[in-house]
PDB file of N, CA, C and O in Angstrom:
ATOM      1  N   UNK A   1      84.923 112.455  62.529  1.00  0.00           N
ATOM      2  CA  UNK A   1      83.729 113.186  62.450  1.00  0.00           C
ATOM      3  C   UNK A   1      82.642 112.772  63.591  1.00  0.00           C
ATOM      4  O   UNK A   1      82.249 111.624  63.798  1.00  0.00           O
ATOM      5  N   UNK A   2      82.270 113.858  64.236  1.00  0.00           N
ATOM      6  CA  UNK A   2      81.558 113.470  65.533  1.00  0.00           C
ATOM      7  C   UNK A   2      80.157 113.718  65.138  1.00  0.00           C
ATOM      8  O   UNK A   2      79.891 114.604  64.326  1.00  0.00           O
ATOM      9  N   UNK A   3      79.141 112.884  65.740  1.00  0.00           N
ATOM     10  CA  UNK A   3      77.792 112.774  65.261  1.00  0.00           C
ATOM     11  C   UNK A   3      77.006 112.949  66.749  1.00  0.00           C
ATOM     12  O   UNK A   3      77.107 112.090  67.624  1.00  0.00           O
ATOM     13  N   UNK A   4      76.330 113.996  66.887  1.00  0.00           N
ATOM     14  CA  UNK A   4      75.534 114.160  68.111  1.00  0.00           C
ATOM     15  C   UNK A   4      73.928 114.186  67.716  1.00  0.00           C
ATOM     16  O   UNK A   4      73.408 114.980  66.932  1.00  0.00           O
ATOM     17  N   UNK A   5      73.255 113.105  68.461  1.00  0.00           N
ATOM     18  CA  UNK A   5      71.720 113.197  68.088  1.00  0.00           C
ATOM     19  C   UNK A   5      71.164 113.473  69.317  1.00  0.00           C
ATOM     20  O   UNK A   5      71.482 112.884  70.351  1.00  0.00           O
ATOM     21  N   UNK A   6      70.125 114.585  69.217  1.00  0.00           N
ATOM     22  CA  UNK A   6      69.108 114.942  69.987  1.00  0.00           C
ATOM     23  C   UNK A   6      67.952 114.712  69.789  1.00  0.00           C
ATOM     24  O   UNK A   6      67.507 115.019  68.683  1.00  0.00           O
ATOM     25  N   UNK A   7      67.102 114.125  70.735  1.00  0.00           N
ATOM     26  CA  UNK A   7      65.641 113.873  70.537  1.00  0.00           C
ATOM     27  C   UNK A   7      64.837 114.412  71.696  1.00  0.00           C
ATOM     28  O   UNK A   7      64.915 114.028  72.863  1.00  0.00           O
ATOM     29  N   UNK A   8      63.940 115.492  71.141  1.00  0.00           N
ATOM     30  CA  UNK A   8      63.229 116.318  72.080  1.00  0.00           C
ATOM     31  C   UNK A   8      62.250 115.948  72.406  1.00  0.00           C
ATOM     32  O   UNK A   8      61.473 115.620  71.510  1.00  0.00           O
ATOM     33  N   UNK A   9      61.838 115.828  73.725  1.00  0.00           N
ATOM     34  CA  UNK A   9      60.662 115.120  74.282  1.00  0.00           C
ATOM     35  C   UNK A   9      60.250 113.562  74.316  1.00  0.00           C
ATOM     36  O   UNK A   9      59.233 113.159  74.881  1.00  0.00           O
ATOM     37  N   UNK A  10      61.227 112.687  73.597  1.00  0.00           N
ATOM     38  CA  UNK A  10      61.185 111.551  73.658  1.00  0.00           C
ATOM     39  C   UNK A  10      62.366 110.679  73.470  1.00  0.00           C
ATOM     40  O   UNK A  10      63.374 111.300  73.132  1.00  0.00           O
ATOM     41  N   UNK A  11      62.502 109.370  73.605  1.00  0.00           N
ATOM     42  CA  UNK A  11      64.154 108.666  73.548  1.00  0.00           C
ATOM     43  C   UNK A  11      63.884 108.004  72.081  1.00  0.00           C
ATOM     44  O   UNK A  11      62.928 107.295  71.767  1.00  0.00           O
ATOM     45  N   UNK A  12      64.855 108.374  71.356  1.00  0.00           N
ATOM     46  CA  UNK A  12      65.143 107.836  70.177  1.00  0.00           C
ATOM     47  C   UNK A  12      65.610 106.268  70.449  1.00  0.00           C
ATOM     48  O   UNK A  12      66.323 105.998  71.415  1.00  0.00           O
ATOM     49  N   UNK A  13      65.124 105.194  69.461  1.00  0.00           N
ATOM     50  CA  UNK A  13      65.602 104.022  69.843  1.00  0.00           C
ATOM     51  C   UNK A  13      66.751 103.790  69.215  1.00  0.00           C
ATOM     52  O   UNK A  13      67.171 104.575  68.365  1.00  0.00           O
ATOM     53  N   UNK A  14      67.475 102.550  69.600  1.00  0.00           N
ATOM     54  CA  UNK A  14      68.830 102.370  69.259  1.00  0.00           C
ATOM     55  C   UNK A  14      68.884 102.072  67.756  1.00  0.00           C
ATOM     56  O   UNK A  14      69.902 102.283  67.098  1.00  0.00           O
ATOM     57  N   UNK A  15      67.626 101.518  67.175  1.00  0.00           N
ATOM     58  CA  UNK A  15      67.760 101.262  65.513  1.00  0.00           C
ATOM     59  C   UNK A  15      67.743 102.658  64.803  1.00  0.00           C
ATOM     60  O   UNK A  15      68.333 102.792  63.731  1.00  0.00           O
ATOM     61  N   UNK A  16      67.066 103.709  65.393  1.00  0.00           N
ATOM     62  CA  UNK A  16      67.016 104.664  64.653  1.00  0.00           C
ATOM     63  C   UNK A  16      68.237 105.683  64.937  1.00  0.00           C
ATOM     64  O   UNK A  16      68.429 106.651  64.202  1.00  0.00           O
ATOM     65  N   UNK A  17      68.978 105.421  65.956  1.00  0.00           N
ATOM     66  CA  UNK A  17      70.470 106.206  66.075  1.00  0.00           C
ATOM     67  C   UNK A  17      71.223 105.573  65.107  1.00  0.00           C
ATOM     68  O   UNK A  17      71.849 106.328  64.363  1.00  0.00           O
ATOM     69  N   UNK A  18      71.355 104.070  64.872  1.00  0.00           N
ATOM     70  CA  UNK A  18      72.161 103.313  64.021  1.00  0.00           C
ATOM     71  C   UNK A  18      71.775 103.909  62.633  1.00  0.00           C
ATOM     72  O   UNK A  18      72.631 104.325  61.852  1.00  0.00           O
ATOM     73  N   UNK A  19      70.493 103.926  62.382  1.00  0.00           N
ATOM     74  CA  UNK A  19      70.035 104.537  61.033  1.00  0.00           C
ATOM     75  C   UNK A  19      70.738 105.787  60.727  1.00  0.00           C
ATOM     76  O   UNK A  19      71.436 105.951  59.726  1.00  0.00           O
ATOM     77  N   UNK A  20      70.507 106.709  61.690  1.00  0.00           N
ATOM     78  CA  UNK A  20      70.866 108.046  61.542  1.00  0.00           C
ATOM     79  C   UNK A  20      72.733 108.158  61.147  1.00  0.00           C
ATOM     80  O   UNK A  20      73.265 108.760  60.215  1.00  0.00           O
ATOM     81  N   UNK A  21      73.368 107.343  62.236  1.00  0.00           N
ATOM     82  CA  UNK A  21      74.828 107.323  62.121  1.00  0.00           C
ATOM     83  C   UNK A  21      75.135 106.729  60.860  1.00  0.00           C
ATOM     84  O   UNK A  21      76.131 107.259  60.367  1.00  0.00           O
ATOM     85  N   UNK A  22      74.620 105.778  60.123  1.00  0.00           N
ATOM     86  CA  UNK A  22      74.834 105.071  58.962  1.00  0.00           C
ATOM     87  C   UNK A  22      74.791 106.048  57.931  1.00  0.00           C
ATOM     88  O   UNK A  22      75.766 106.186  57.191  1.00  0.00           O
ATOM     89  N   UNK A  23      73.674 106.804  57.789  1.00  0.00           N
ATOM     90  CA  UNK A  23      73.382 107.651  56.703  1.00  0.00           C
ATOM     91  C   UNK A  23      74.263 108.884  56.736  1.00  0.00           C
ATOM     92  O   UNK A  23      74.746 109.353  55.705  1.00  0.00           O
ATOM     93  N   UNK A  24      74.479 109.442  58.038  1.00  0.00           N
ATOM     94  CA  UNK A  24      75.463 110.453  58.252  1.00  0.00           C
ATOM     95  C   UNK A  24      76.834 110.425  57.820  1.00  0.00           C
ATOM     96  O   UNK A  24      77.448 111.361  57.308  1.00  0.00           O
ATOM     97  N   UNK A  25      77.283 109.207  58.084  1.00  0.00           N
ATOM     98  CA  UNK A  25      78.679 108.916  57.735  1.00  0.00           C
ATOM     99  C   UNK A  25      78.969 109.023  56.203  1.00  0.00           C
ATOM    100  O   UNK A  25      80.020 109.420  55.699  1.00  0.00           O
ATOM    101  N   UNK A  26      77.780 108.573  55.520  1.00  0.00           N
ATOM    102  CA  UNK A  26      77.951 108.683  54.142  1.00  0.00           C
ATOM    103  C   UNK A  26      78.276 109.927  53.401  1.00  0.00           C
ATOM    104  O   UNK A  26      78.620 109.975  52.220  1.00  0.00           O
ATOM    105  N   UNK A  27      78.118 111.029  54.294  1.00  0.00           N
ATOM    106  CA  UNK A  27      78.290 112.447  53.689  1.00  0.00           C
ATOM    107  C   UNK A  27      79.719 112.623  53.899  1.00  0.00           C
ATOM    108  O   UNK A  27      80.055 113.787  53.679  1.00  0.00           O
ATOM    109  N   UNK A  28      80.582 111.934  54.217  1.00  0.00           N
ATOM    110  CA  UNK A  28      82.031 111.802  54.496  1.00  0.00           C
ATOM    111  C   UNK A  28      82.763 111.485  52.986  1.00  0.00           C
ATOM    112  O   UNK A  28      83.877 111.901  52.667  1.00  0.00           O
ATOM    113  N   UNK A  29      81.931 110.704  52.192  1.00  0.00           N
ATOM    114  CA  UNK A  29      82.073 110.450  50.882  1.00  0.00           C
ATOM    115  C   UNK A  29      82.293 111.648  50.133  1.00  0.00           C
ATOM    116  O   UNK A  29      83.311 111.920  49.496  1.00  0.00           O
ATOM    117  N   UNK A  30      81.223 112.370  50.262  1.00  0.00           N
ATOM    118  CA  UNK A  30      81.032 113.609  49.518  1.00  0.00           C
ATOM    119  C   UNK A  30      82.311 114.901  49.913  1.00  0.00           C
ATOM    120  O   UNK A  30      82.957 115.580  49.115  1.00  0.00           O
ATOM    121  N   UNK A  31      82.351 114.904  51.372  1.00  0.00           N
ATOM    122  CA  UNK A  31      83.018 115.993  51.792  1.00  0.00           C
ATOM    123  C   UNK A  31      83.858 115.527  52.980  1.00  0.00           C
ATOM    124  O   UNK A  31      83.329 115.412  54.086  1.00  0.00           O
ATOM    125  N   UNK A  32      85.089 115.269  52.797  1.00  0.00           N
ATOM    126  CA  UNK A  32      85.791 114.933  53.887  1.00  0.00           C
ATOM    127  C   UNK A  32      86.271 115.486  55.063  1.00  0.00           C
ATOM    128  O   UNK A  32      86.791 114.921  56.026  1.00  0.00           O
ATOM    129  N   UNK A  33      86.001 116.825  54.843  1.00  0.00           N
ATOM    130  CA  UNK A  33      86.404 117.919  55.977  1.00  0.00           C
ATOM    131  C   UNK A  33      85.270 118.146  56.978  1.00  0.00           C
ATOM    132  O   UNK A  33      85.401 119.104  57.739  1.00  0.00           O
ATOM    133  N   UNK A  34      84.178 117.391  57.073  1.00  0.00           N
ATOM    134  CA  UNK A  34      83.306 117.525  58.010  1.00  0.00           C
ATOM    135  C   UNK A  34      83.628 117.157  59.381  1.00  0.00           C
ATOM    136  O   UNK A  34      83.840 115.965  59.602  1.00  0.00           O
ATOM    137  N   UNK A  35      83.705 118.076  60.430  1.00  0.00           N
ATOM    138  CA  UNK A  35      84.010 117.872  61.648  1.00  0.00           C
ATOM    139  C   UNK A  35      82.841 117.533  62.532  1.00  0.00           C
ATOM    140  O   UNK A  35      83.138 116.741  63.427  1.00  0.00           O
ATOM    141  N   UNK A  36      81.777 117.870  62.515  1.00  0.00           N
ATOM    142  CA  UNK A  36      80.513 117.728  63.606  1.00  0.00           C
ATOM    143  C   UNK A  36      79.490 117.748  62.988  1.00  0.00           C
ATOM    144  O   UNK A  36      79.372 118.589  62.097  1.00  0.00           O
ATOM    145  N   UNK A  37      78.618 116.996  63.215  1.00  0.00           N
ATOM    146  CA  UNK A  37      77.229 116.878  62.655  1.00  0.00           C
ATOM    147  C   UNK A  37      76.321 117.070  63.904  1.00  0.00           C
ATOM    148  O   UNK A  37      76.699 116.531  64.945  1.00  0.00           O
ATOM    149  N   UNK A  38      75.177 117.774  63.908  1.00  0.00           N
ATOM    150  CA  UNK A  38      74.251 117.695  65.072  1.00  0.00           C
ATOM    151  C   UNK A  38      72.715 117.434  64.448  1.00  0.00           C
ATOM    152  O   UNK A  38      72.165 118.261  63.721  1.00  0.00           O
ATOM    153  N   UNK A  39      72.123 116.193  64.833  1.00  0.00           N
ATOM    154  CA  UNK A  39      70.881 115.944  64.140  1.00  0.00           C
ATOM    155  C   UNK A  39      69.802 116.132  65.580  1.00  0.00           C
ATOM    156  O   UNK A  39      69.993 115.739  66.731  1.00  0.00           O
ATOM    157  N   UNK A  40      68.746 116.810  65.052  1.00  0.00           N
ATOM    158  CA  UNK A  40      67.872 117.188  65.984  1.00  0.00           C
ATOM    159  C   UNK A  40      66.469 116.511  65.518  1.00  0.00           C
ATOM    160  O   UNK A  40      65.924 116.663  64.425  1.00  0.00           O
ATOM    161  N   UNK A  41      65.985 115.670  66.694  1.00  0.00           N
ATOM    162  CA  UNK A  41      64.561 115.236  65.957  1.00  0.00           C
ATOM    163  C   UNK A  41      63.503 115.435  67.215  1.00  0.00           C
ATOM    164  O   UNK A  41      63.676 115.236  68.418  1.00  0.00           O
ATOM    165  N   UNK A  42      62.329 115.907  66.482  1.00  0.00           N
ATOM    166  CA  UNK A  42      61.171 116.473  67.218  1.00  0.00           C
ATOM    167  C   UNK A  42      59.995 115.989  66.655  1.00  0.00           C
ATOM    168  O   UNK A  42      59.894 115.895  65.432  1.00  0.00           O
ATOM    169  N   UNK A  43      58.984 115.631  67.501  1.00  0.00           N
ATOM    170  CA  UNK A  43      57.528 115.616  67.149  1.00  0.00           C
ATOM    171  C   UNK A  43      57.052 116.803  67.285  1.00  0.00           C
ATOM    172  O   UNK A  43      57.142 117.486  68.306  1.00  0.00           O
ATOM    173  N   UNK A  44      56.448 117.152  66.124  1.00  0.00           N
ATOM    174  CA  UNK A  44      55.700 118.554  65.983  1.00  0.00           C
ATOM    175  C   UNK A  44      54.381 118.770  66.628  1.00  0.00           C
ATOM    176  O   UNK A  44      54.030 119.553  67.510  1.00  0.00           O
ATOM    177  N   UNK A  45      53.702 117.802  65.905  1.00  0.00           N
ATOM    178  CA  UNK A  45      52.182 117.574  66.652  1.00  0.00           C
ATOM    179  C   UNK A  45      51.686 116.274  66.635  1.00  0.00           C
ATOM    180  O   UNK A  45      51.260 115.673  65.649  1.00  0.00           O
ATOM    181  N   UNK A  46      51.773 115.824  67.925  1.00  0.00           N
ATOM    182  CA  UNK A  46      51.719 114.201  68.191  1.00  0.00           C
ATOM    183  C   UNK A  46      50.394 113.757  67.505  1.00  0.00           C
ATOM    184  O   UNK A  46      50.355 112.545  67.291  1.00  0.00           O
ATOM    185  N   UNK A  47      49.279 114.478  67.105  1.00  0.00           N
ATOM    186  CA  UNK A  47      47.858 113.755  66.812  1.00  0.00           C
ATOM    187  C   UNK A  47      47.931 113.811  65.268  1.00  0.00           C
ATOM    188  O   UNK A  47      46.979 113.360  64.630  1.00  0.00           O
ATOM    189  N   UNK A  48      49.017 114.344  64.615  1.00  0.00           N
ATOM    190  CA  UNK A  48      48.660 114.246  63.192  1.00  0.00           C
ATOM    191  C   UNK A  48      49.600 113.601  62.247  1.00  0.00           C
ATOM    192  O   UNK A  48      50.641 113.237  62.795  1.00  0.00           O
ATOM    193  N   UNK A  49      49.525 113.376  61.068  1.00  0.00           N
ATOM    194  CA  UNK A  49      50.520 112.792  60.239  1.00  0.00           C
ATOM    195  C   UNK A  49      51.419 113.831  59.697  1.00  0.00           C
ATOM    196  O   UNK A  49      51.087 115.012  59.803  1.00  0.00           O
ATOM    197  N   UNK A  50      52.579 113.482  59.098  1.00  0.00           N
ATOM    198  CA  UNK A  50      53.669 114.515  58.821  1.00  0.00           C
ATOM    199  C   UNK A  50      54.116 115.246  59.978  1.00  0.00           C
ATOM    200  O   UNK A  50      54.347 116.453  59.916  1.00  0.00           O
ATOM    201  N   UNK A  51      54.275 114.432  61.245  1.00  0.00           N
ATOM    202  CA  UNK A  51      54.872 115.179  62.181  1.00  0.00           C
ATOM    203  C   UNK A  51      55.976 114.987  63.111  1.00  0.00           C
ATOM    204  O   UNK A  51      56.104 115.295  64.296  1.00  0.00           O
ATOM    205  N   UNK A  52      56.849 114.319  62.165  1.00  0.00           N
ATOM    206  CA  UNK A  52      58.174 114.090  62.521  1.00  0.00           C
ATOM    207  C   UNK A  52      59.348 114.941  61.886  1.00  0.00           C
ATOM    208  O   UNK A  52      59.620 114.845  60.689  1.00  0.00           O
ATOM    209  N   UNK A  53      59.999 115.745  62.715  1.00  0.00           N
ATOM    210  CA  UNK A  53      60.724 116.595  62.056  1.00  0.00           C
ATOM    211  C   UNK A  53      62.199 116.300  62.222  1.00  0.00           C
ATOM    212  O   UNK A  53      62.532 115.805  63.299  1.00  0.00           O
ATOM    213  N   UNK A  54      63.142 116.534  61.304  1.00  0.00           N
ATOM    214  CA  UNK A  54      64.467 116.345  61.691  1.00  0.00           C
ATOM    215  C   UNK A  54      65.439 117.330  61.038  1.00  0.00           C
ATOM    216  O   UNK A  54      65.529 117.493  59.821  1.00  0.00           O
ATOM    217  N   UNK A  55      66.111 117.930  61.907  1.00  0.00           N
ATOM    218  CA  UNK A  55      67.143 119.145  61.481  1.00  0.00           C
ATOM    219  C   UNK A  55      68.353 118.522  61.651  1.00  0.00           C
ATOM    220  O   UNK A  55      68.524 117.690  62.542  1.00  0.00           O
ATOM    221  N   UNK A  56      69.429 118.935  60.676  1.00  0.00           N
ATOM    222  CA  UNK A  56      70.749 118.498  60.686  1.00  0.00           C
ATOM    223  C   UNK A  56      71.369 119.464  60.252  1.00  0.00           C
ATOM    224  O   UNK A  56      71.100 119.998  59.176  1.00  0.00           O
ATOM    225  N   UNK A  57      72.526 119.924  61.225  1.00  0.00           N
ATOM    226  CA  UNK A  57      73.516 121.012  61.079  1.00  0.00           C
ATOM    227  C   UNK A  57      75.119 120.356  60.798  1.00  0.00           C
ATOM    228  O   UNK A  57      75.635 119.625  61.642  1.00  0.00           O
ATOM    229  N   UNK A  58      75.610 120.608  59.898  1.00  0.00           N
ATOM    230  CA  UNK A  58      76.815 120.296  59.692  1.00  0.00           C
ATOM    231  C   UNK A  58      78.121 121.503  59.771  1.00  0.00           C
ATOM    232  O   UNK A  58      78.156 122.563  59.146  1.00  0.00           O
ATOM    233  N   UNK A  59      78.852 121.124  60.458  1.00  0.00           N
ATOM    234  CA  UNK A  59      80.133 122.081  60.699  1.00  0.00           C
ATOM    235  C   UNK A  59      81.241 121.692  59.961  1.00  0.00           C
ATOM    236  O   UNK A  59      81.683 120.543  59.942  1.00  0.00           O
ATOM    237  N   UNK A  60      81.735 122.724  59.297  1.00  0.00           N
ATOM    238  CA  UNK A  60      82.886 122.136  58.173  1.00  0.00           C
ATOM    239  C   UNK A  60      83.966 123.595  58.338  1.00  0.00           C
ATOM    240  O   UNK A  60      83.694 124.775  58.119  1.00  0.00           O
ATOM    241  N   UNK A  61      85.240 122.974  58.802  1.00  0.00           N
ATOM    242  CA  UNK A  61      86.155 124.275  59.065  1.00  0.00           C
ATOM    243  C   UNK A  61      86.221 125.208  57.721  1.00  0.00           C
ATOM    244  O   UNK A  61      85.860 124.973  56.568  1.00  0.00           O
ATOM    245  N   UNK A  62      86.771 126.256  58.270  1.00  0.00           N
ATOM    246  CA  UNK A  62      86.739 127.372  57.354  1.00  0.00           C
ATOM    247  C   UNK A  62      85.619 127.600  56.166  1.00  0.00           C
ATOM    248  O   UNK A  62      85.714 128.158  55.073  1.00  0.00           O
ATOM    249  N   UNK A  63      84.509 126.933  56.830  1.00  0.00           N
ATOM    250  CA  UNK A  63      83.374 127.319  55.959  1.00  0.00           C
ATOM    251  C   UNK A  63      82.059 127.548  57.115  1.00  0.00           C
ATOM    252  O   UNK A  63      82.117 127.177  58.287  1.00  0.00           O
ATOM    253  N   UNK A  64      80.938 128.212  56.504  1.00  0.00           N
ATOM    254  CA  UNK A  64      79.848 128.553  57.181  1.00  0.00           C
ATOM    255  C   UNK A  64      79.287 127.118  57.482  1.00  0.00           C
ATOM    256  O   UNK A  64      79.436 126.203  56.671  1.00  0.00           O
ATOM    257  N   UNK A  65      78.639 126.958  58.672  1.00  0.00           N
ATOM    258  CA  UNK A  65      77.703 125.749  58.830  1.00  0.00           C
ATOM    259  C   UNK A  65      76.538 125.656  57.901  1.00  0.00           C
ATOM    260  O   UNK A  65      75.952 126.621  57.410  1.00  0.00           O
ATOM    261  N   UNK A  66      76.281 124.483  57.725  1.00  0.00           N
ATOM    262  CA  UNK A  66      74.941 124.477  56.682  1.00  0.00           C
ATOM    263  C   UNK A  66      73.952 123.579  57.322  1.00  0.00           C
ATOM    264  O   UNK A  66      74.327 122.711  58.110  1.00  0.00           O
ATOM    265  N   UNK A  67      72.538 123.771  56.978  1.00  0.00           N
ATOM    266  CA  UNK A  67      71.598 123.426  57.959  1.00  0.00           C
ATOM    267  C   UNK A  67      70.470 122.905  56.803  1.00  0.00           C
ATOM    268  O   UNK A  67      70.207 123.493  55.754  1.00  0.00           O
ATOM    269  N   UNK A  68      69.922 121.728  57.254  1.00  0.00           N
ATOM    270  CA  UNK A  68      68.424 121.452  56.609  1.00  0.00           C
ATOM    271  C   UNK A  68      67.684 120.949  57.609  1.00  0.00           C
ATOM    272  O   UNK A  68      68.035 120.135  58.464  1.00  0.00           O
ATOM    273  N   UNK A  69      66.406 121.590  57.431  1.00  0.00           N
ATOM    274  CA  UNK A  69      65.213 120.826  58.235  1.00  0.00           C
ATOM    275  C   UNK A  69      64.008 120.343  57.411  1.00  0.00           C
ATOM    276  O   UNK A  69      63.560 120.972  56.452  1.00  0.00           O
ATOM    277  N   UNK A  70      63.474 119.067  57.903  1.00  0.00           N
ATOM    278  CA  UNK A  70      62.520 118.465  56.860  1.00  0.00           C
ATOM    279  C   UNK A  70      61.502 117.952  57.976  1.00  0.00           C
ATOM    280  O   UNK A  70      61.810 117.662  59.132  1.00  0.00           O
ATOM    281  N   UNK A  71      60.309 117.898  57.445  1.00  0.00           N
ATOM    282  CA  UNK A  71      59.221 117.126  58.304  1.00  0.00           C
ATOM    283  C   UNK A  71      58.667 116.049  57.187  1.00  0.00           C
ATOM    284  O   UNK A  71      58.614 116.252  55.974  1.00  0.00           O
ATOM    285  N   UNK A  72      58.244 114.786  57.929  1.00  0.00           N
ATOM    286  CA  UNK A  72      57.806 113.798  57.162  1.00  0.00           C
ATOM    287  C   UNK A  72      56.997 112.756  58.088  1.00  0.00           C
ATOM    288  O   UNK A  72      56.842 112.913  59.299  1.00  0.00           O
ATOM    289  N   UNK A  73      56.532 111.729  57.381  1.00  0.00           N
ATOM    290  CA  UNK A  73      55.729 110.847  58.250  1.00  0.00           C
ATOM    291  C   UNK A  73      56.647 110.138  59.370  1.00  0.00           C
ATOM    292  O   UNK A  73      56.243 110.048  60.530  1.00  0.00           O
ATOM    293  N   UNK A  74      57.904 109.638  58.967  1.00  0.00           N
ATOM    294  CA  UNK A  74      58.728 109.045  59.841  1.00  0.00           C
ATOM    295  C   UNK A  74      60.070 109.824  59.894  1.00  0.00           C
ATOM    296  O   UNK A  74      60.492 110.606  59.041  1.00  0.00           O
ATOM    297  N   UNK A  75      60.680 109.446  61.105  1.00  0.00           N
ATOM    298  CA  UNK A  75      62.145 110.277  61.139  1.00  0.00           C
ATOM    299  C   UNK A  75      62.977 109.686  60.013  1.00  0.00           C
ATOM    300  O   UNK A  75      63.741 110.426  59.393  1.00  0.00           O
ATOM    301  N   UNK A  76      62.883 108.481  59.732  1.00  0.00           N
ATOM    302  CA  UNK A  76      63.881 107.946  58.483  1.00  0.00           C
ATOM    303  C   UNK A  76      63.551 108.726  57.547  1.00  0.00           C
ATOM    304  O   UNK A  76      64.493 109.427  57.180  1.00  0.00           O
ATOM    305  N   UNK A  77      62.522 108.908  56.962  1.00  0.00           N
ATOM    306  CA  UNK A  77      62.164 109.754  55.673  1.00  0.00           C
ATOM    307  C   UNK A  77      62.591 111.030  55.780  1.00  0.00           C
ATOM    308  O   UNK A  77      63.208 111.533  54.841  1.00  0.00           O
ATOM    309  N   UNK A  78      62.294 111.842  57.094  1.00  0.00           N
ATOM    310  CA  UNK A  78      62.881 113.143  57.405  1.00  0.00           C
ATOM    311  C   UNK A  78      64.152 113.339  57.324  1.00  0.00           C
ATOM    312  O   UNK A  78      64.620 114.384  56.871  1.00  0.00           O
ATOM    313  N   UNK A  79      65.040 112.119  57.859  1.00  0.00           N
ATOM    314  CA  UNK A  79      66.378 112.359  57.574  1.00  0.00           C
ATOM    315  C   UNK A  79      67.019 112.320  56.298  1.00  0.00           C
ATOM    316  O   UNK A  79      67.859 113.123  55.891  1.00  0.00           O
ATOM    317  N   UNK A  80      66.496 111.184  55.610  1.00  0.00           N
ATOM    318  CA  UNK A  80      66.738 110.918  54.384  1.00  0.00           C
ATOM    319  C   UNK A  80      66.573 112.604  53.432  1.00  0.00           C
ATOM    320  O   UNK A  80      67.512 113.074  52.788  1.00  0.00           O
ATOM    321  N   UNK A  81      65.482 113.140  53.528  1.00  0.00           N
ATOM    322  CA  UNK A  81      65.124 114.553  52.742  1.00  0.00           C
ATOM    323  C   UNK A  81      66.075 115.532  53.228  1.00  0.00           C
ATOM    324  O   UNK A  81      66.330 116.459  52.459  1.00  0.00           O
ATOM    325  N   UNK A  82      66.642 115.506  54.340  1.00  0.00           N
ATOM    326  CA  UNK A  82      67.542 116.369  55.055  1.00  0.00           C
ATOM    327  C   UNK A  82      68.850 116.083  54.320  1.00  0.00           C
ATOM    328  O   UNK A  82      69.376 116.929  53.597  1.00  0.00           O
ATOM    329  N   UNK A  83      69.268 115.088  54.487  1.00  0.00           N
ATOM    330  CA  UNK A  83      70.525 114.617  53.671  1.00  0.00           C
ATOM    331  C   UNK A  83      70.827 114.899  52.390  1.00  0.00           C
ATOM    332  O   UNK A  83      71.975 115.177  52.042  1.00  0.00           O
ATOM    333  N   UNK A  84      69.559 114.839  51.375  1.00  0.00           N
ATOM    334  CA  UNK A  84      69.487 115.104  50.109  1.00  0.00           C
ATOM    335  C   UNK A  84      69.681 116.512  49.862  1.00  0.00           C
ATOM    336  O   UNK A  84      70.188 116.950  48.829  1.00  0.00           O
ATOM    337  N   UNK A  85      69.279 117.203  50.807  1.00  0.00           N
ATOM    338  CA  UNK A  85      69.344 118.869  50.844  1.00  0.00           C
ATOM    339  C   UNK A  85      70.733 119.189  51.026  1.00  0.00           C
ATOM    340  O   UNK A  85      71.302 120.067  50.377  1.00  0.00           O
ATOM    341  N   UNK A  86      71.364 118.375  52.042  1.00  0.00           N
ATOM    342  CA  UNK A  86      72.779 118.776  52.554  1.00  0.00           C
ATOM    343  C   UNK A  86      73.917 118.431  51.386  1.00  0.00           C
ATOM    344  O   UNK A  86      74.854 119.157  51.052  1.00  0.00           O
ATOM    345  N   UNK A  87      73.599 117.225  50.905  1.00  0.00           N
ATOM    346  CA  UNK A  87      74.542 116.798  49.648  1.00  0.00           C
ATOM    347  C   UNK A  87      74.545 117.771  48.597  1.00  0.00           C
ATOM    348  O   UNK A  87      75.574 118.037  47.975  1.00  0.00           O
ATOM    349  N   UNK A  88      73.222 118.420  48.325  1.00  0.00           N
ATOM    350  CA  UNK A  88      73.297 119.452  47.201  1.00  0.00           C
ATOM    351  C   UNK A  88      74.168 120.783  47.770  1.00  0.00           C
ATOM    352  O   UNK A  88      74.931 121.418  47.041  1.00  0.00           O
ATOM    353  N   UNK A  89      73.958 121.065  49.024  1.00  0.00           N
ATOM    354  CA  UNK A  89      74.771 122.266  49.552  1.00  0.00           C
ATOM    355  C   UNK A  89      76.157 121.825  49.592  1.00  0.00           C
ATOM    356  O   UNK A  89      76.999 122.681  49.321  1.00  0.00           O
ATOM    357  N   UNK A  90      76.585 120.551  49.902  1.00  0.00           N
ATOM    358  CA  UNK A  90      77.756 120.332  49.829  1.00  0.00           C
ATOM    359  C   UNK A  90      78.526 120.383  48.695  1.00  0.00           C
ATOM    360  O   UNK A  90      79.650 120.886  48.678  1.00  0.00           O
ATOM    361  N   UNK A  91      77.918 119.829  47.634  1.00  0.00           N
ATOM    362  CA  UNK A  91      78.275 119.904  45.934  1.00  0.00           C
ATOM    363  C   UNK A  91      78.471 121.327  45.580  1.00  0.00           C
ATOM    364  O   UNK A  91      79.312 121.639  44.737  1.00  0.00           O
ATOM    365  N   UNK A  92      77.688 122.261  46.221  1.00  0.00           N
ATOM    366  CA  UNK A  92      77.969 123.704  45.913  1.00  0.00           C
ATOM    367  C   UNK A  92      79.029 124.567  46.348  1.00  0.00           C
ATOM    368  O   UNK A  92      79.395 125.637  45.860  1.00  0.00           O
ATOM    369  N   UNK A  93      79.567 123.795  47.568  1.00  0.00           N
ATOM    370  CA  UNK A  93      80.466 124.567  48.293  1.00  0.00           C
ATOM    371  C   UNK A  93      81.959 123.816  47.566  1.00  0.00           C
ATOM    372  O   UNK A  93      82.987 124.443  47.315  1.00  0.00           O
ATOM    373  N   UNK A  94      81.799 122.735  47.390  1.00  0.00           N
ATOM    374  CA  UNK A  94      82.766 121.749  46.654  1.00  0.00           C
ATOM    375  C   UNK A  94      83.083 122.421  45.320  1.00  0.00           C
ATOM    376  O   UNK A  94      84.254 122.641  45.010  1.00  0.00           O
ATOM    377  N   UNK A  95      81.946 122.791  44.430  1.00  0.00           N
ATOM    378  CA  UNK A  95      82.257 123.283  42.991  1.00  0.00           C
ATOM    379  C   UNK A  95      82.986 124.762  43.328  1.00  0.00           C
ATOM    380  O   UNK A  95      83.895 125.187  42.615  1.00  0.00           O
ATOM    381  N   UNK A  96      82.547 125.398  44.346  1.00  0.00           N
ATOM    382  CA  UNK A  96      83.275 126.644  44.143  1.00  0.00           C
ATOM    383  C   UNK A  96      84.802 126.967  44.584  1.00  0.00           C
ATOM    384  O   UNK A  96      85.394 128.038  44.449  1.00  0.00           O
ATOM    385  N   UNK A  97      85.240 125.872  45.095  1.00  0.00           N
ATOM    386  CA  UNK A  97      86.813 125.645  45.254  1.00  0.00           C
ATOM    387  C   UNK A  97      87.644 125.427  44.025  1.00  0.00           C
ATOM    388  O   UNK A  97      88.858 125.249  44.124  1.00  0.00           O
TER     389      UNK A  97
END
């Protein structure tokens, strides 16, 4: 599984990238056919709270790509919220088979 992390208009720290990689790799437990994961991090409005946005797109062979985007106080929280939504979507795909 390939993980691409894009941070828009800022540089993501090594700690944040490690956190994202660790969390995304857990998705393989639920669905082992994931081929590619794209994580996009963005600061929406720098002067306000709840301004960290994370978007995660998962590519699965023979399936449509699935996507989730969440906004929170921190990137870690936004990534966690996205992954919860993606896990639900993966479970729906798995149950359809």
